[in-house]
VOGU-3710 file (C-alpha; in Angstrom, 3 decimals, decimal comma):
1> maeeknivva> -14,301/26,438/-34,618  -11,291/24,660/-35,141  -10,371/21,899/-32,582  -7,490/22,656/-30,183  -4,337/21,134/-30,657  -2,074/19,235/-28,081  1,055/20,531/-27,635  2,077/18,190/-24,651  0,457/14,795/-23,938  2,270/13,131/-20,731
11> ehisksyvgv> 0,831/9,765/-19,907  1,649/7,648/-16,720  4,564/9,788/-15,863  6,401/8,528/-12,852  9,709/9,802/-11,199  11,612/8,139/-8,459  14,631/9,081/-6,528  16,729/7,156/-4,135  14,108/6,697/-1,567  11,545/9,308/-2,969
21> qalndvsiti> 8,605/9,107/-5,294  8,289/12,334/-6,695  5,558/11,573/-9,389  3,383/8,532/-9,234  1,493/7,881/-12,610  0,474/11,531/-13,267  -0,998/12,356/-16,820  -1,639/15,722/-17,988  -2,412/17,142/-21,532  -1,610/20,989/-22,303
31> kegeikclag> -3,419/22,592/-25,420  -2,542/25,301/-27,678  -3,368/28,432/-26,454  -4,428/27,028/-22,952  -3,495/28,606/-19,710  -3,228/25,907/-17,410  -2,277/26,300/-13,835  -0,054/23,733/-12,074  -1,305/23,799/-8,457  -0,015/22,133/-5,314
41> engcgkstfv> 2,001/22,695/-2,270  5,691/22,789/-2,027  7,449/19,339/-2,785  4,352/17,843/-4,432  6,155/17,068/-7,575  5,221/20,339/-9,884  8,824/21,062/-10,174  9,904/17,407/-11,284  6,904/17,306/-13,949  8,362/20,748/-15,400
51> kiiagveept> 11,757/19,224/-15,666  10,818/16,181/-17,142  8,930/18,136/-20,070  11,764/20,598/-20,260  14,147/17,354/-21,185  15,916/18,155/-17,723  14,980/15,034/-16,216  14,042/11,544/-17,608  10,696/9,978/-16,314  11,283/6,591/-14,518
61> agrivingke> 8,105/5,765/-16,527  5,588/6,926/-18,763  5,218/8,471/-22,307  5,607/11,799/-23,642  4,344/13,287/-27,129  5,024/16,716/-27,816  3,480/18,089/-31,035  2,130/14,585/-32,221  5,698/13,042/-31,945  6,446/10,868/-29,328
71> mtkhttkdai> 9,982/11,587/-27,437  11,933/8,500/-26,898  15,006/10,135/-25,642  13,803/13,446/-24,633  16,528/16,002/-24,157  16,816/19,842/-23,179  17,277/20,637/-27,055  14,477/18,368/-28,124  12,157/20,610/-25,791  13,726/23,808/-27,133
81> degiqvifqd> 13,507/22,689/-30,721  9,688/21,991/-30,172  8,926/25,385/-28,674  8,979/24,363/-24,730  10,583/27,341/-22,620  10,889/27,590/-18,874  11,186/30,781/-17,055  12,612/29,562/-13,565  12,220/31,795/-10,463  15,659/33,162/-10,756
91> lslfhamsva> 15,067/34,174/-14,207  18,457/32,874/-15,582  19,305/36,449/-17,012  22,766/37,823/-17,441  22,628/40,911/-15,279  25,815/42,735/-16,910  24,552/42,208/-20,519  22,162/44,540/-22,210  18,411/44,071/-22,914  19,068/43,080/-26,420
101> eniamnklvk> 21,704/40,737/-25,903  19,712/38,980/-23,126  16,877/38,415/-25,770  18,951/37,367/-28,529  21,614/35,439/-27,328  19,937/32,133/-26,800  18,305/32,328/-30,215  21,758/32,855/-31,931  23,568/30,246/-30,266  20,925/27,527/-31,399
111> egkpltnkke> 21,064/28,949/-35,148  24,873/28,712/-34,697  25,303/32,671/-35,957  27,594/35,011/-34,186  27,176/37,043/-31,278  28,601/40,119/-32,411  25,956/41,569/-35,168  24,610/44,509/-33,049  21,977/44,883/-35,932  20,462/41,585/-35,689
121> iekiardaln> 20,825/41,099/-32,024  18,678/44,526/-31,833  16,298/43,325/-34,592  15,583/40,123/-32,503  15,127/41,820/-29,366  12,667/44,909/-31,014  10,722/41,912/-32,561  10,218/40,105/-29,340  9,293/43,298/-27,376  6,933/44,475/-29,983
131> ligvdipldv> 4,923/40,664/-29,901  4,135/41,705/-25,984  3,617/45,500/-26,654  6,242/46,892/-24,365  8,921/49,201/-25,092  12,374/48,636/-22,794  15,658/50,392/-23,835  17,813/47,868/-25,732  21,170/49,114/-24,692  20,234/49,076/-20,687
141> qvqelsianr> 21,884/46,505/-18,646  19,236/44,025/-17,344  20,464/44,636/-13,783  19,028/48,293/-13,948  15,910/47,023/-14,468  13,076/46,450/-12,162  11,996/42,750/-11,274  8,639/43,039/-13,331  10,844/44,220/-16,217  13,320/41,417/-15,850
151> qliaicrala> 10,199/38,946/-16,159  9,235/40,814/-19,390  12,723/39,998/-20,764  12,795/36,564/-20,066  9,447/36,292/-21,829  10,778/37,930/-24,852  13,807/35,612/-24,793  11,421/32,791/-25,070  9,224/34,327/-27,776  12,681/34,971/-29,802
161> ldarllfmde> 13,008/31,173/-29,611  9,517/30,662/-31,117  8,022/29,235/-27,761  4,783/27,346/-28,317  4,700/26,517/-24,661  5,610/28,722/-21,944  6,280/27,377/-18,127  6,282/30,170/-15,712  7,248/29,375/-12,159  6,098/31,861/-9,204
171> pttaltknev> 6,450/34,546/-11,819  4,556/37,556/-9,669  6,461/36,798/-6,528  8,180/40,432/-6,220  5,739/42,433/-8,187  3,530/45,106/-7,202  -0,347/44,911/-7,745  0,019/47,090/-10,682  2,830/45,182/-12,401  0,912/41,643/-11,311
181> dsllnivlgl> -1,851/42,968/-13,322  0,535/44,006/-16,338  2,051/40,584/-16,651  -1,179/38,953/-16,320  -2,553/40,968/-19,178  0,779/40,016/-21,263  -0,017/36,443/-20,424  -3,431/36,556/-21,877  -1,823/38,227/-24,942  0,263/35,074/-25,265
191> kargiavvfi> -2,830/33,063/-25,181  -4,436/35,104/-27,695  -1,410/34,448/-30,112  -1,936/30,484/-29,546  1,015/30,379/-27,123  -0,047/27,958/-24,140  1,398/29,046/-20,828  1,656/26,856/-17,778  1,362/29,051/-14,562  2,778/27,991/-11,203
201> shkldevmri> 1,639/30,116/-8,456  0,796/30,116/-4,709  -1,378/33,095/-4,971  -4,762/31,466/-5,776  -6,596/34,844/-6,579  -4,186/35,270/-9,535  -4,888/31,459/-10,416  -8,633/32,129/-10,512  -8,290/35,473/-12,491  -5,947/33,613/-15,600
211> adsitvirdg> -6,452/30,111/-15,613  -8,567/27,954/-18,079  -7,682/25,054/-16,441  -6,080/23,834/-13,290  -4,172/20,481/-12,735  -3,794/19,899/-8,912  -0,812/17,461/-7,758  -0,715/16,320/-4,123  2,346/14,080/-2,744  3,099/13,149/-6,407
221> hkigdfaase> -0,243/12,236/-7,251  -2,731/13,953/-9,585  -6,004/14,811/-7,793  -7,558/15,930/-10,848  -7,967/18,515/-13,734  -10,527/21,186/-13,269  -12,053/24,086/-15,127  -10,974/27,258/-13,531  -14,894/28,384/-14,149  -16,226/25,431/-12,067
231> idskklayym> -13,868/25,767/-8,993  -13,224/28,331/-6,243  -10,211/29,304/-4,142  -11,543/27,465/-1,156  -12,258/24,223/-3,117  -8,781/24,523/-4,852  -7,098/24,928/-1,400  -8,636/21,772/-0,105  -7,758/19,750/-3,270  -4,072/21,051/-2,764
241> tgrqvdyqqy> -3,827/20,265/0,977  -6,440/17,564/1,808  -7,951/19,564/4,550  -9,910/22,734/5,140  -7,456/25,721/4,929  -9,182/29,006/6,677  -7,605/31,891/7,831  -9,032/33,119/11,487  -8,945/36,508/11,884  -6,804/37,943/14,891
251> srnleneekl> -8,292/39,865/17,720  -6,131/41,179/20,647  -7,346/40,150/23,973  -4,851/41,628/26,273  -6,021/44,490/28,640  -2,340/45,912/29,084  -2,244/49,161/27,112  1,619/49,979/28,126  3,715/50,517/24,944  6,280/47,854/24,271
261> levrnltkkg> 7,860/49,653/21,511  7,558/53,071/20,298  8,827/54,876/17,375  8,911/58,725/17,212  9,498/60,811/14,252  12,202/58,177/12,753  13,658/59,495/9,595  16,116/57,903/7,093  16,796/59,796/4,060  15,837/58,236/0,965
271> nyedvslsvr> 14,053/55,461/2,792  11,313/56,706/5,162  10,669/60,013/6,639  8,979/61,211/9,980  7,452/57,622/10,891  5,784/57,152/14,371  4,177/54,106/15,539  3,422/51,944/18,847  3,387/48,328/19,622  1,843/46,871/22,834
281> kgdilgltgl> 1,928/43,301/24,001  -0,180/41,134/22,148  -0,455/43,725/19,175  -0,138/42,276/15,583  0,409/45,644/13,761  0,577/45,452/9,871  3,045/47,369/7,817  1,676/47,299/4,167  2,200/49,398/1,122  3,583/49,029/-2,495
291> lgagrtelal> 7,339/47,824/-2,940  9,384/50,770/-1,878  7,043/52,234/0,641  9,907/52,121/3,251  8,619/49,255/5,153  11,582/46,987/5,004  13,818/49,927/5,583  12,129/50,775/8,845  12,199/47,462/10,143  15,971/47,086/9,343
301> sifglnkpds> 16,508/50,399/11,526  14,440/49,058/14,361  17,038/45,860/14,208  20,135/48,008/13,973  20,895/47,424/10,550  20,172/50,626/8,924  21,101/53,401/11,253  18,273/56,280/10,867  19,361/59,872/10,647  16,928/61,216/13,248
311> geiymegkkv> 14,197/60,315/15,775  13,976/57,998/18,791  13,121/54,399/19,697  11,950/53,347/22,932  11,682/49,951/24,385  9,238/49,616/27,294  9,099/53,222/28,065  12,997/53,473/27,986  14,975/55,104/25,050  17,429/52,930/23,642
321> tisspddaid> 20,092/53,192/21,007  20,070/50,186/18,497  23,446/50,165/16,621  23,532/46,466/15,621  21,433/43,227/15,586  23,261/42,335/18,930  21,633/45,325/20,550  18,428/44,586/19,242  18,681/41,026/20,175  19,810/42,238/24,066
331> lgiglvpeer> 16,598/44,069/24,031  14,444/41,001/22,886  13,855/41,979/19,210  13,779/39,366/16,521  13,630/39,570/12,843  12,582/37,349/9,943  14,102/39,176/6,978  12,520/39,649/3,502  15,043/37,266/1,747  15,257/34,326/4,070
341> alqglflqks> 17,934/32,369/1,855  20,293/35,370/1,405  19,652/37,453/4,681  18,195/34,880/7,446  19,385/31,249/6,890  22,620/29,442/6,493  21,785/27,132/3,782  24,724/24,883/4,028  24,095/24,354/7,901  21,960/22,118/9,328
351> vnenvaaail> 18,555/22,531/11,093  20,158/22,303/14,171  22,883/24,965/13,749  20,064/27,381/12,325  17,724/27,130/15,144  20,482/27,527/17,661  21,967/30,685/15,680  19,800/33,365/17,822  20,701/31,936/21,404  24,271/30,614/21,141
361> krlkglfgni> 25,219/32,745/24,548  22,572/30,490/26,396  23,730/27,356/24,883  27,532/27,491/26,029  28,859/24,931/28,214  31,142/24,865/30,963  34,348/25,562/29,050  32,652/28,009/26,455  31,782/25,692/23,906  28,179/24,963/22,516
371> dsgksralak> 26,657/22,203/24,297  25,357/19,730/21,615  23,273/18,037/23,665  21,201/21,359/24,625  21,395/22,313/20,615  19,949/19,287/19,624  17,195/19,116/22,221  16,311/22,596/20,991  16,457/21,629/17,371  14,200/18,472/17,752
381> eaidtfrikv> 11,768/20,438/19,841  11,673/22,891/17,101  10,906/20,499/14,538  8,025/18,912/16,345  6,612/22,101/17,612  6,701/23,799/14,013  5,805/20,598/11,992  9,218/21,078/10,105  9,247/18,261/7,447  12,667/16,875/7,749
391> ynedtlvgtl> 14,621/13,622/8,075  16,485/14,820/11,344  17,854/17,798/12,843  21,122/17,314/11,165  19,358/17,896/7,556  20,819/20,911/5,860  18,176/23,752/5,700  19,156/24,275/2,040  17,622/21,089/0,936  14,296/21,943/2,654
401> sggnqqkali> 11,099/23,256/0,770  10,505/27,198/0,995  7,753/26,728/3,516  9,934/24,258/5,920  13,012/26,637/5,615  10,721/29,474/6,717  9,384/27,629/9,697  13,095/26,551/10,614  13,914/30,432/10,820  10,712/31,222/12,963
411> arwaasspkl> 11,749/28,532/15,068  15,239/30,216/15,534  13,353/33,247/16,763  10,808/31,722/19,088  13,518/29,966/20,815  15,200/33,393/21,885  11,610/34,456/23,335  11,923/37,761/21,990  9,523/40,463/23,356  9,071/42,010/19,992
421> fmldtptvgi> 9,254/39,796/16,553  9,360/41,236/13,423  8,310/39,369/10,260  9,097/40,843/6,970  6,887/39,197/3,922  7,024/35,770/5,787  4,940/33,890/3,528  6,240/34,830/-0,134  6,654/31,863/-2,205  5,195/29,461/0,324
431> digskaeiye> 2,473/26,986/-0,324  -0,869/27,584/1,111  -0,779/24,790/3,860  2,554/26,368/5,162  1,086/29,806/5,038  -1,981/28,779/7,286  0,448/27,234/9,699  2,710/30,417/9,641  -0,517/32,346/10,462  -1,117/30,129/13,464
441> yiqkfasegm> 2,386/30,481/14,883  1,977/34,489/14,446  -1,376/34,619/16,343  0,021/32,020/18,758  2,994/34,259/19,844  0,630/37,427/19,961  -1,788/35,866/22,137  0,625/35,123/24,594  1,970/38,755/24,943  4,682/39,074/22,254
451> giilisdeve> 4,368/41,874/20,381  4,443/41,709/16,429  4,879/43,644/13,391  3,951/41,978/10,117  5,228/43,477/6,873  3,336/42,473/3,763  2,219/43,491/0,456  -0,601/40,921/0,576  -3,326/42,650/2,244  -5,689/39,388/2,682
461> eivancnrvi> -2,674/38,628/4,949  -2,613/41,597/6,639  -6,453/41,814/7,396  -6,318/38,177/8,607  -3,755/38,601/10,974  -3,327/42,315/12,462  -5,562/44,004/14,706  -3,811/47,237/13,873  -2,487/48,356/10,434  -0,194/50,868/8,912
471> vmfdghvvke> -0,152/51,844/5,558  3,028/53,669/4,004  3,552/55,184/0,730  6,557/56,555/-0,667  8,283/56,531/2,940  5,480/58,181/4,653  2,909/56,903/7,156  -0,472/57,744/5,272  -3,077/56,175/7,307  -3,279/53,894/10,693
481> yteeemkdpd> -6,163/51,706/10,914  -7,341/51,154/14,710  -8,634/47,961/16,104  -12,165/49,344/15,744  -11,617/50,108/11,932  -10,250/46,628/11,361  -13,727/45,147/12,156  -15,100/46,919/9,222  -16,398/44,117/6,622  -15,177/46,053/3,722
491> ikekinalve> -11,580/46,665/5,556  -9,785/44,742/2,759  -11,080/46,748/-0,209  -10,425/50,047/1,855  -6,798/49,065/2,376  -6,466/47,768/-0,937  -7,693/51,139/-2,564  -5,417/52,867/-0,046  -2,232/50,863/-0,890  -2,840/51,651/-4,588
501> sgkpgkgaav> -3,497/55,413/-4,450  -1,141/56,413/-1,574  -3,858/58,942/-0,333  -6,424/58,494/2,321  -10,077/58,186/1,212  -12,637/60,658/2,040  -12,821/61,062/5,859  -9,744/58,951/6,445  -7,430/60,632/9,063  -3,491/60,553/8,690
511> s> -1,995/59,365/11,758
//
């Protein structure tokens, strides 16, 4: 058997910024046809390493050899010429341009060819799509495609540039399980062609499925290189965080059976239909289902952002009309939205201002201005309580890691002491350590009597945190799992099967 060639040999790489040591003496080798996972918590140095290999950043110290050549002055052009491509989370596609143009443009620019030869553009695109065995219309605009297909376009763009090493940063964040399976199969196909893939993901089950080797980085230091066959998820989590990470299954202990929230026959055409559910104090009600099931749209309706066509909402036994978020907040309802950066946070504002945003009325001073002393005290308390890693309360939220941003958003709503707290995919793109902390907060809120609605497509997350679960499919409730059913040792497998099929299994009753 021919010996595998090294595409990248990075030796003793260090990188420091003003006051920050991002990487410290990190050595990593990436082989031809290898699928390597780069694992670590947010802020550990993974992204810095990728940028250095891609020529975006220069190391403070260390040596880089690519395809046998020592790179003395490494630039992005050098990296591209050597077949190194990075697919970042935002994909960097031109949404108003066609599939073919997105795939072919970078290759044409690199070769100095005109961007107007339609036949050549289509040939480049078709050849790249054929390499991964998918068929997407070449003339459709990228903005009309699903996230999964946009991922494929980004891969094809890299292949058109003769990629030998492909970095993929959190590629499955917004994909359904079936789409994830398809993408992982394509990655395995790239491996079979001798293309190396560095896969960066917080979803450890995906890492274990696909990786040949795993390199763990913690606080800028390499912890070790591990063969995926010799490590399990629990050990990997320990190496990433330096501590045991266990998810404790939640159990409701309150005796009060009164309904805090009741939704009766709520319908919003094109979103969801005839949905009924209830939440008691101390409940963590899980809403799960494939993307597009109607879960987010339902939560937005309860929060006054998506007016239903018909149906009724009751809070503490009284029928209510929720026409705006102000109405919802006045009723004691809080919402952590699906996209924290776009819908939840003020990224150019401080932690102080973000935490205070939900209770401005309570922070007004004598003359109607915000009492800065009260606001700062609140922010400092939130930083301590939620262990937000931040220099001080004036730090801009946009500079924080994803996990710390999410903790700041949760802290905002916790400050308002909501009766009902809805969290929509609260741990997406968040490292395993921050995820465990967020679960801890959610369960603590519920144990103290808050009603929680947790929306997630991660069934493991739902099972660990919810005492009752509703599965939605295509806008309809197809099954509610009771507290007793959630104690079934096979409940995760049963919910997974139902989510994928959209149909209750044998003997399952539709609520």
